[in-house]
C-alpha positions in Angstrom: 44.7 61.3 132.3 46.8 64.4 132.9 49.9 63.7 130.7 49.3 64.9 127.2 47.3 65.2 124.0 46.8 61.5 123.8 44.8 61.8 127.0 42.3 64.2 125.5 39.3 62.8 123.8 38.6 63.8 120.2 35.9 66.3 121.3 38.3 67.8 123.9 41.0 68.1 121.2 38.6 69.9 118.9 37.6 72.2 121.8 41.2 73.0 122.5 41.9 73.8 118.8 38.8 75.9 118.6 39.7 77.8 121.8 43.2 78.6 120.5 41.7 79.9 117.3 39.1 82.0 119.0 41.1 83.3 122.0 41.5 86.8 120.5 37.8 87.3 119.7 35.5 87.3 122.7 32.4 86.6 120.7 33.9 83.6 119.0 35.3 82.5 122.3 31.8 82.5 123.8 30.5 80.5 120.9 33.2 77.9 121.3 32.4 77.6 125.0 28.7 77.1 124.3 29.1 74.7 121.3 32.3 72.7 122.0 33.3 73.0 125.7 29.7 72.8 126.9 29.4 69.3 125.4 32.4 67.8 127.1 32.0 65.1 129.8 33.7 65.6 133.2 37.0 63.9 132.4 37.4 65.6 129.1 36.6 69.0 130.6 39.1 68.5 133.4 41.8 67.2 130.9 41.2 70.3 128.7 41.6 72.6 131.7 44.8 70.9 132.7 46.1 71.1 129.1 45.4 74.8 129.0 47.2 75.3 132.3 50.1 73.2 131.1 50.4 75.3 127.9 50.1 78.6 129.9 47.0 79.7 128.0 46.4 82.5 130.5 48.1 85.0 128.2 45.1 87.2 127.9 43.5 89.3 130.6 42.4 86.9 133.4 38.7 87.3 132.9 38.8 86.3 129.2 41.5 83.7 129.0 40.5 80.3 127.6 41.8 78.6 130.7 39.8 80.7 133.1 36.6 80.4 131.0 36.9 76.6 130.9 37.5 76.7 134.7 34.4 78.8 135.2 32.4 76.3 133.0 33.7 73.4 135.1 32.6 75.2 138.3 29.0 75.5 137.0 28.7 71.7 136.4 26.6 69.6 138.7 29.5 67.3 139.5 31.8 70.1 140.5 33.2 70.1 144.0 36.0 72.5 145.2 39.3 70.8 144.7 42.6 71.8 146.3 44.7 70.3 143.5 42.6 72.0 140.8 42.9 75.4 142.6 46.6 74.8 143.2 47.2 74.2 139.5 45.2 77.3 138.5 47.1 79.5 141.0 50.4 78.2 139.8 49.5 78.8 136.2 48.3 82.4 136.9 51.4 83.2 139.0 53.8 81.8 136.4 52.2 84.2 133.9 52.3 87.2 136.1 48.5 87.4 136.5 48.6 88.8 140.0 45.0 90.1 140.1 43.9 86.7 138.9 45.8 85.0 141.8 44.1 87.3 144.3 40.7 86.8 142.7 41.1 83.1 142.8 42.1 83.1 146.5 38.8 85.1 147.1 36.9 82.4 145.1 38.4 79.7 147.2 37.3 81.5 150.4 33.8 82.0 149.0 33.5 78.3 148.3 34.6 77.5 151.8 37.6 75.6 150.5 40.3 77.0 152.8 43.6 77.4 150.9 46.3 74.8 151.8 49.8 75.8 153.0 51.3 74.3 149.8 49.0 76.6 147.6 50.3 79.7 149.3 53.9 78.5 149.4 54.0 77.6 145.7 52.6 80.9 144.6 55.1 82.7 146.9 57.9 80.6 145.4 56.8 81.5 141.8 56.6 85.2 142.6 60.0 85.2 144.4 61.5 83.3 141.5 60.2 85.9 139.0 61.4 88.8 141.1 57.9 89.9 142.2 58.9 90.3 145.8 56.1 92.7 146.7 53.5 90.3 145.4 55.1 87.4 147.2 54.9 89.4 150.5 51.2 90.2 149.8 50.4 86.5 149.4 52.5 85.9 152.6 50.3 88.4 154.5 47.2 86.7 153.1 48.6 83.4 154.3 49.1 84.7 157.8 45.5 85.8 158.0 44.2 82.5 156.8 43.8 79.2 158.6 47.0 77.9 156.9 49.9 79.5 158.8 53.3 79.7 157.3 55.6 76.7 157.8 59.4 76.3 157.6 59.3 75.9 153.8 57.4 79.1 153.4 59.9 81.1 155.5 62.8 79.6 153.5 61.1 80.7 150.3 60.6 84.2 151.6 64.2 84.5 152.8 
């Protein structure tokens, strides 16, 4: 399901194309969300979200990126349950694109949904920040990690060093 365009249904492909065309216009983006994304079934919606993450479609401000809007739409669905892999992928996508505030905001969302962040989530975000030279941000995430119920492990300390 998670490998490529062939895994997206025809409606999901249409939604992806419409999102790419509308991403610079917030009004058009809202229309696409209502008309195209709102009609997707669970698997297509999750496949679309993963495709947007894979293609780093978080290039706009975090609140209006197509990827985040699709993620928010998925969170409102009846079938939605907090998912560690889904959050991990979102965090990695945001961190890769330097969306530091988005990372912190998503960590807060994870806490609000009572889905305690996993050690791997923190460590992967720290690794991405260190790899891109954002050491201050990596240390902030490390401090958040120490305050959470997911204490740093050996891999985390190696990443920091």
